[in-house]
C-alpha atoms as a printed R data frame, in Angstrom:
    type eleno elety resid chain resno       x        y      z
1   ATOM     1    CA   UNK     A     1 -34.995 -180.056 23.727
2   ATOM     2    CA   UNK     A     2 -36.744 -176.621 23.285
3   ATOM     3    CA   UNK     A     3 -34.577 -175.697 26.684
4   ATOM     4    CA   UNK     A     4 -31.159 -176.441 24.750
5   ATOM     5    CA   UNK     A     5 -30.975 -173.247 22.793
6   ATOM     6    CA   UNK     A     6 -31.788 -170.750 26.166
7   ATOM     7    CA   UNK     A     7 -28.568 -172.946 27.950
8   ATOM     8    CA   UNK     A     8 -25.977 -172.564 25.450
9   ATOM     9    CA   UNK     A     9 -27.027 -168.439 25.374
10  ATOM    10    CA   UNK     A    10 -26.561 -169.002 28.900
11  ATOM    11    CA   UNK     A    11 -23.075 -170.251 28.219
12  ATOM    12    CA   UNK     A    12 -22.157 -167.512 25.949
13  ATOM    13    CA   UNK     A    13 -23.204 -164.968 27.906
14  ATOM    14    CA   UNK     A    14 -21.261 -166.062 30.724
15  ATOM    15    CA   UNK     A    15 -18.332 -166.422 29.169
16  ATOM    16    CA   UNK     A    16 -18.680 -163.358 27.660
17  ATOM    17    CA   UNK     A    17 -19.528 -161.318 31.352
18  ATOM    18    CA   UNK     A    18 -15.723 -162.926 32.115
19  ATOM    19    CA   UNK     A    19 -14.116 -159.900 29.885
20  ATOM    20    CA   UNK     A    20 -15.494 -157.031 31.259
21  ATOM    21    CA   UNK     A    21 -13.159 -155.748 34.110
22  ATOM    22    CA   UNK     A    22 -14.300 -154.806 37.177
23  ATOM    23    CA   UNK     A    23 -13.544 -151.176 36.796
24  ATOM    24    CA   UNK     A    24 -12.138 -149.559 33.501
25  ATOM    25    CA   UNK     A    25  -8.653 -148.836 33.545
26  ATOM    26    CA   UNK     A    26  -6.492 -146.029 31.879
27  ATOM    27    CA   UNK     A    27  -6.695 -146.302 28.355
28  ATOM    28    CA   UNK     A    28  -3.413 -146.402 26.356
29  ATOM    29    CA   UNK     A    29  -2.802 -144.366 23.145
30  ATOM    30    CA   UNK     A    30  -2.028 -146.201 20.213
31  ATOM    31    CA   UNK     A    31  -0.563 -143.896 17.138
32  ATOM    32    CA   UNK     A    32  -2.409 -144.810 13.804
33  ATOM    33    CA   UNK     A    33  -0.217 -144.720 10.925
34  ATOM    34    CA   UNK     A    34  -1.111 -143.406  7.845
35  ATOM    35    CA   UNK     A    35  -2.584 -146.837  6.524
36  ATOM    36    CA   UNK     A    36  -4.446 -147.439  9.730
37  ATOM    37    CA   UNK     A    37  -2.283 -149.556 11.367
38  ATOM    38    CA   UNK     A    38  -2.056 -149.002 14.836
39  ATOM    39    CA   UNK     A    39   1.829 -148.467 16.598
40  ATOM    40    CA   UNK     A    40   3.446 -149.827 19.729
41  ATOM    41    CA   UNK     A    41   2.978 -147.319 22.535
42  ATOM    42    CA   UNK     A    42   5.586 -144.491 22.315
43  ATOM    43    CA   UNK     A    43   7.805 -144.223 25.185
44  ATOM    44    CA   UNK     A    44  10.674 -142.028 26.137
45  ATOM    45    CA   UNK     A    45  14.214 -143.585 26.116
46  ATOM    46    CA   UNK     A    46  16.548 -143.321 28.575
47  ATOM    47    CA   UNK     A    47  20.002 -141.112 27.724
48  ATOM    48    CA   UNK     A    48  22.332 -142.983 29.728
49  ATOM    49    CA   UNK     A    49  22.905 -140.142 31.940
50  ATOM    50    CA   UNK     A    50  22.752 -142.280 35.540
51  ATOM    51    CA   UNK     A    51  25.721 -144.606 33.845
52  ATOM    52    CA   UNK     A    52  28.021 -141.882 32.703
53  ATOM    53    CA   UNK     A    53  30.668 -140.297 34.095
54  ATOM    54    CA   UNK     A    54  30.642 -137.205 36.030
55  ATOM    55    CA   UNK     A    55  31.770 -134.212 34.168
56  ATOM    56    CA   UNK     A    56  31.461 -130.174 33.809
57  ATOM    57    CA   UNK     A    57  28.589 -131.113 31.880
58  ATOM    58    CA   UNK     A    58  26.710 -133.725 33.858
59  ATOM    59    CA   UNK     A    59  24.157 -131.161 35.528
60  ATOM    60    CA   UNK     A    60  23.371 -129.638 32.141
61  ATOM    61    CA   UNK     A    61  22.447 -133.376 31.080
62  ATOM    62    CA   UNK     A    62  20.493 -134.030 34.156
63  ATOM    63    CA   UNK     A    63  18.089 -130.897 33.322
64  ATOM    64    CA   UNK     A    64  17.566 -132.205 29.598
65  ATOM    65    CA   UNK     A    65  16.805 -135.459 31.271
66  ATOM    66    CA   UNK     A    66  14.799 -134.961 33.384
67  ATOM    67    CA   UNK     A    67  12.602 -131.942 31.843
68  ATOM    68    CA   UNK     A    68   9.542 -133.716 32.219
69  ATOM    69    CA   UNK     A    69   8.253 -136.442 34.144
70  ATOM    70    CA   UNK     A    70   7.780 -138.941 31.721
71  ATOM    71    CA   UNK     A    71  11.740 -138.495 30.131
72  ATOM    72    CA   UNK     A    72  12.955 -138.588 33.747
73  ATOM    73    CA   UNK     A    73  10.812 -141.840 34.953
74  ATOM    74    CA   UNK     A    74  12.322 -143.355 31.788
75  ATOM    75    CA   UNK     A    75  15.752 -142.418 32.762
76  ATOM    76    CA   UNK     A    76  15.302 -144.183 35.919
77  ATOM    77    CA   UNK     A    77  13.397 -147.189 34.816
78  ATOM    78    CA   UNK     A    78  16.457 -147.361 31.693
79  ATOM    79    CA   UNK     A    79  18.916 -147.386 34.745
80  ATOM    80    CA   UNK     A    80  17.458 -149.972 36.868
81  ATOM    81    CA   UNK     A    81  16.423 -147.512 39.815
82  ATOM    82    CA   UNK     A    82  13.030 -148.293 41.550
83  ATOM    83    CA   UNK     A    83  10.760 -145.369 41.497
84  ATOM    84    CA   UNK     A    84   7.010 -144.889 42.067
85  ATOM    85    CA   UNK     A    85   5.077 -141.682 40.850
86  ATOM    86    CA   UNK     A    86   2.706 -140.090 43.227
87  ATOM    87    CA   UNK     A    87   0.352 -137.525 42.583
88  ATOM    88    CA   UNK     A    88   0.594 -134.274 43.018
89  ATOM    89    CA   UNK     A    89  -0.778 -132.207 45.918
90  ATOM    90    CA   UNK     A    90  -0.348 -129.252 47.249
91  ATOM    91    CA   UNK     A    91  -0.202 -128.820 51.192
92  ATOM    92    CA   UNK     A    92  -0.347 -125.079 51.569
93  ATOM    93    CA   UNK     A    93   0.756 -121.676 49.939
94  ATOM    94    CA   UNK     A    94   4.523 -122.812 49.559
95  ATOM    95    CA   UNK     A    95   4.411 -126.330 50.433
96  ATOM    96    CA   UNK     A    96   3.438 -129.706 47.850
97  ATOM    97    CA   UNK     A    97   4.607 -131.971 45.600
98  ATOM    98    CA   UNK     A    98   4.960 -131.640 42.075
99  ATOM    99    CA   UNK     A    99   6.598 -134.206 39.570
100 ATOM   100    CA   UNK     A   100   7.192 -136.627 42.534
101 ATOM   101    CA   UNK     A   101   7.440 -139.903 43.671
102 ATOM   102    CA   UNK     A   102   9.353 -143.065 45.905
103 ATOM   103    CA   UNK     A   103  12.692 -143.843 45.726
104 ATOM   104    CA   UNK     A   104  13.136 -147.406 46.169
105 ATOM   105    CA   UNK     A   105  15.766 -150.249 45.337
106 ATOM   106    CA   UNK     A   106  18.515 -148.931 43.430
107 ATOM   107    CA   UNK     A   107  19.244 -152.323 41.444
108 ATOM   108    CA   UNK     A   108  22.433 -151.453 39.405
109 ATOM   109    CA   UNK     A   109  24.358 -150.559 42.686
110 ATOM   110    CA   UNK     A   110  24.948 -152.465 46.187
111 ATOM   111    CA   UNK     A   111  24.360 -148.938 48.528
112 ATOM   112    CA   UNK     A   112  20.680 -148.360 49.362
113 ATOM   113    CA   UNK     A   113  19.105 -145.582 51.173
114 ATOM   114    CA   UNK     A   114  18.272 -145.191 54.678
115 ATOM   115    CA   UNK     A   115  15.269 -144.870 55.783
116 ATOM   116    CA   UNK     A   116  14.428 -146.235 52.381
117 ATOM   117    CA   UNK     A   117  11.688 -145.603 50.297
118 ATOM   118    CA   UNK     A   118  12.092 -141.864 50.515
119 ATOM   119    CA   UNK     A   119   9.514 -139.205 48.724
120 ATOM   120    CA   UNK     A   120  11.127 -136.737 46.434
121 ATOM   121    CA   UNK     A   121  11.000 -135.171 43.076
122 ATOM   122    CA   UNK     A   122  12.102 -137.187 40.139
123 ATOM   123    CA   UNK     A   123  14.646 -134.815 39.284
124 ATOM   124    CA   UNK     A   124  16.211 -135.536 42.869
125 ATOM   125    CA   UNK     A   125  15.771 -139.023 42.426
126 ATOM   126    CA   UNK     A   126  17.745 -139.147 39.215
127 ATOM   127    CA   UNK     A   127  20.372 -136.770 40.447
128 ATOM   128    CA   UNK     A   128  20.908 -139.007 43.742
129 ATOM   129    CA   UNK     A   129  21.026 -142.001 41.536
130 ATOM   130    CA   UNK     A   130  24.091 -140.204 39.522
131 ATOM   131    CA   UNK     A   131  26.278 -139.516 42.282
132 ATOM   132    CA   UNK     A   132  25.212 -142.762 44.055
133 ATOM   133    CA   UNK     A   133  26.549 -144.741 41.100
134 ATOM   134    CA   UNK     A   134  29.283 -142.288 40.244
135 ATOM   135    CA   UNK     A   135  30.891 -140.538 42.662
136 ATOM   136    CA   UNK     A   136  29.564 -142.331 46.589
137 ATOM   137    CA   UNK     A   137  30.422 -145.725 45.287
138 ATOM   138    CA   UNK     A   138  33.659 -145.605 43.747
139 ATOM   139    CA   UNK     A   139  35.185 -143.136 46.484
140 ATOM   140    CA   UNK     A   140  34.340 -145.739 48.893
141 ATOM   141    CA   UNK     A   141  36.531 -148.011 47.150
142 ATOM   142    CA   UNK     A   142  39.285 -146.234 46.060
143 ATOM   143    CA   UNK     A   143  39.494 -144.299 49.341
144 ATOM   144    CA   UNK     A   144  38.187 -146.003 52.043
145 ATOM   145    CA   UNK     A   145  38.560 -149.489 50.366
146 ATOM   146    CA   UNK     A   146  35.171 -150.980 51.340
147 ATOM   147    CA   UNK     A   147  31.946 -150.796 49.595
148 ATOM   148    CA   UNK     A   148  28.875 -148.674 50.954
149 ATOM   149    CA   UNK     A   149  26.159 -150.813 51.791
150 ATOM   150    CA   UNK     A   150  23.929 -147.966 52.970
151 ATOM   151    CA   UNK     A   151  23.691 -143.955 52.408
152 ATOM   152    CA   UNK     A   152  22.094 -142.234 55.461
153 ATOM   153    CA   UNK     A   153  20.019 -139.443 55.058
154 ATOM   154    CA   UNK     A   154  17.895 -136.765 57.688
155 ATOM   155    CA   UNK     A   155  15.114 -136.590 55.556
156 ATOM   156    CA   UNK     A   156  14.064 -135.019 52.310
157 ATOM   157    CA   UNK     A   157  10.148 -133.439 52.334
158 ATOM   158    CA   UNK     A   158   9.608 -130.923 55.281
159 ATOM   159    CA   UNK     A   159   7.102 -127.947 54.917
160 ATOM   160    CA   UNK     A   160   9.374 -125.520 55.919
161 ATOM   161    CA   UNK     A   161  11.421 -122.179 55.327
162 ATOM   162    CA   UNK     A   162  15.167 -122.123 54.380
163 ATOM   163    CA   UNK     A   163  16.231 -121.660 57.752
164 ATOM   164    CA   UNK     A   164  14.754 -123.314 61.137
165 ATOM   165    CA   UNK     A   165  17.083 -120.994 63.266
166 ATOM   166    CA   UNK     A   166  16.796 -117.854 65.228
167 ATOM   167    CA   UNK     A   167  17.688 -116.304 61.545
168 ATOM   168    CA   UNK     A   168  14.478 -118.080 59.592
169 ATOM   169    CA   UNK     A   169  13.250 -115.899 56.514
170 ATOM   170    CA   UNK     A   170   9.815 -116.452 55.222
171 ATOM   171    CA   UNK     A   171  11.645 -118.045 52.087
172 ATOM   172    CA   UNK     A   172  10.292 -121.527 51.161
173 ATOM   173    CA   UNK     A   173  13.454 -124.061 51.613
174 ATOM   174    CA   UNK     A   174  13.856 -126.799 48.838
175 ATOM   175    CA   UNK     A   175  12.740 -129.107 51.309
176 ATOM   176    CA   UNK     A   176   9.148 -127.594 51.337
177 ATOM   177    CA   UNK     A   177   8.806 -129.392 47.458
178 ATOM   178    CA   UNK     A   178  10.985 -132.555 48.188
179 ATOM   179    CA   UNK     A   179  13.379 -131.396 46.322
180 ATOM   180    CA   UNK     A   180  16.276 -131.348 48.297
181 ATOM   181    CA   UNK     A   181  17.842 -134.414 50.681
182 ATOM   182    CA   UNK     A   182  20.306 -134.435 53.725
183 ATOM   183    CA   UNK     A   183  22.756 -136.545 53.616
184 ATOM   184    CA   UNK     A   184  24.203 -137.545 56.908
185 ATOM   185    CA   UNK     A   185  26.979 -140.362 56.013
186 ATOM   186    CA   UNK     A   186  27.705 -143.840 55.257
187 ATOM   187    CA   UNK     A   187  27.770 -147.339 56.575
188 ATOM   188    CA   UNK     A   188  30.727 -149.322 54.656
189 ATOM   189    CA   UNK     A   189  30.341 -152.964 53.971
190 ATOM   190    CA   UNK     A   190  33.666 -153.716 56.393
191 ATOM   191    CA   UNK     A   191  31.165 -152.183 59.201
192 ATOM   192    CA   UNK     A   192  32.415 -148.703 59.291
193 ATOM   193    CA   UNK     A   193  29.806 -145.717 59.499
194 ATOM   194    CA   UNK     A   194  31.578 -142.738 58.200
195 ATOM   195    CA   UNK     A   195  29.516 -139.258 59.121
196 ATOM   196    CA   UNK     A   196  29.796 -135.564 58.467
197 ATOM   197    CA   UNK     A   197  29.432 -135.009 61.920
198 ATOM   198    CA   UNK     A   198  32.493 -137.000 63.200
199 ATOM   199    CA   UNK     A   199  34.727 -137.551 59.979
200 ATOM   200    CA   UNK     A   200  34.528 -134.209 57.443
201 ATOM   201    CA   UNK     A   201  37.268 -132.285 59.670
202 ATOM   202    CA   UNK     A   202  39.651 -134.485 60.620
203 ATOM   203    CA   UNK     A   203  42.473 -134.685 57.918
204 ATOM   204    CA   UNK     A   204  41.612 -138.374 57.910
205 ATOM   205    CA   UNK     A   205  41.090 -140.638 54.635
206 ATOM   206    CA   UNK     A   206  37.504 -140.620 55.834
207 ATOM   207    CA   UNK     A   207  37.354 -137.012 55.766
208 ATOM   208    CA   UNK     A   208  38.966 -136.993 52.006
209 ATOM   209    CA   UNK     A   209  35.777 -139.460 50.954
210 ATOM   210    CA   UNK     A   210  33.325 -136.664 52.370
211 ATOM   211    CA   UNK     A   211  35.395 -133.779 50.693
212 ATOM   212    CA   UNK     A   212  35.610 -135.798 47.332
213 ATOM   213    CA   UNK     A   213  31.388 -136.758 47.187
214 ATOM   214    CA   UNK     A   214  30.864 -133.198 48.158
215 ATOM   215    CA   UNK     A   215  33.027 -131.622 45.511
216 ATOM   216    CA   UNK     A   216  31.810 -134.450 42.646
217 ATOM   217    CA   UNK     A   217  28.068 -133.673 43.757
218 ATOM   218    CA   UNK     A   218  28.730 -129.979 43.062
219 ATOM   219    CA   UNK     A   219  28.229 -131.221 39.514
220 ATOM   220    CA   UNK     A   220  25.299 -133.424 39.904
221 ATOM   221    CA   UNK     A   221  23.436 -130.959 41.579
222 ATOM   222    CA   UNK     A   222  22.599 -127.346 41.715
223 ATOM   223    CA   UNK     A   223  23.382 -126.635 45.249
224 ATOM   224    CA   UNK     A   224  25.492 -128.252 47.656
225 ATOM   225    CA   UNK     A   225  26.087 -127.081 51.444
226 ATOM   226    CA   UNK     A   226  28.236 -128.611 53.373
227 ATOM   227    CA   UNK     A   227  30.087 -127.683 57.167
228 ATOM   228    CA   UNK     A   228  32.397 -125.661 55.296
229 ATOM   229    CA   UNK     A   229  28.738 -123.273 54.696
230 ATOM   230    CA   UNK     A   230  27.864 -122.567 57.955
231 ATOM   231    CA   UNK     A   231  27.293 -124.290 61.503
232 ATOM   232    CA   UNK     A   232  24.160 -125.098 60.522
233 ATOM   233    CA   UNK     A   233  25.411 -127.796 58.325
234 ATOM   234    CA   UNK     A   234  27.749 -129.150 60.334
235 ATOM   235    CA   UNK     A   235  26.188 -132.600 60.363
236 ATOM   236    CA   UNK     A   236  25.050 -133.309 56.573
237 ATOM   237    CA   UNK     A   237  25.339 -132.154 52.769
238 ATOM   238    CA   UNK     A   238  22.310 -130.234 51.664
239 ATOM   239    CA   UNK     A   239  21.966 -131.181 48.251
240 ATOM   240    CA   UNK     A   240  19.297 -129.907 46.225
241 ATOM   241    CA   UNK     A   241  18.203 -130.781 42.607
242 ATOM   242    CA   UNK     A   242  16.798 -127.695 41.660
243 ATOM   243    CA   UNK     A   243  18.226 -124.446 39.411
244 ATOM   244    CA   UNK     A   244  21.532 -122.557 41.116
245 ATOM   245    CA   UNK     A   245  24.666 -123.285 41.256
246 ATOM   246    CA   UNK     A   246  25.911 -123.045 44.403
247 ATOM   247    CA   UNK     A   247  28.391 -125.244 46.452
248 ATOM   248    CA   UNK     A   248  30.376 -125.133 49.087
């Protein structure tokens, strides 16, 4: 019977062993009240900017709502937009990612990005989410009579200067910070495909749709460039979520 205490001790040690994690995780911060009772961790609350109609104050509200990565992520989570932050990184003297992540599905819309799961700054993800919900989708239903199921783009991150043609300069593009999206068109539920390259200047409902989402985008993004700006943009809208008020 002398072995019984040894067996009990081994069982207790084995049970306690299961409480030790394989690797320590991040330690949550619990504020403590004056009386010593811990509080629930404080998280930023969404302001609702993604679900608010576009008006003259949208750009400023987005700026406040995305001033920090934590607030920006909270805005996206509150609006049911999938966004997975990624570590900051420096790729060159002018290129890299800060406060960026992967934009996934938006569960408040029917439209999906193509290509999907694209890396961009959180501020750009929030601006795209506003534009998608408050401009692209309603404009398609009103003007074209169909839902948008796919938003097509040419990419976000590219380590390059503002221009890539013979007139290239050394000034870094917003693409070098993953802060700009090049939108090329949409695909509708009824199968139609509307593109900037093919439908911008035709004077058709498709052209009216594209011009409307360009004009409304100017209240959401800091810079919006279209085929009306120059020939380089003949096939896309450049949508930039940084300070600067240029719309053409």
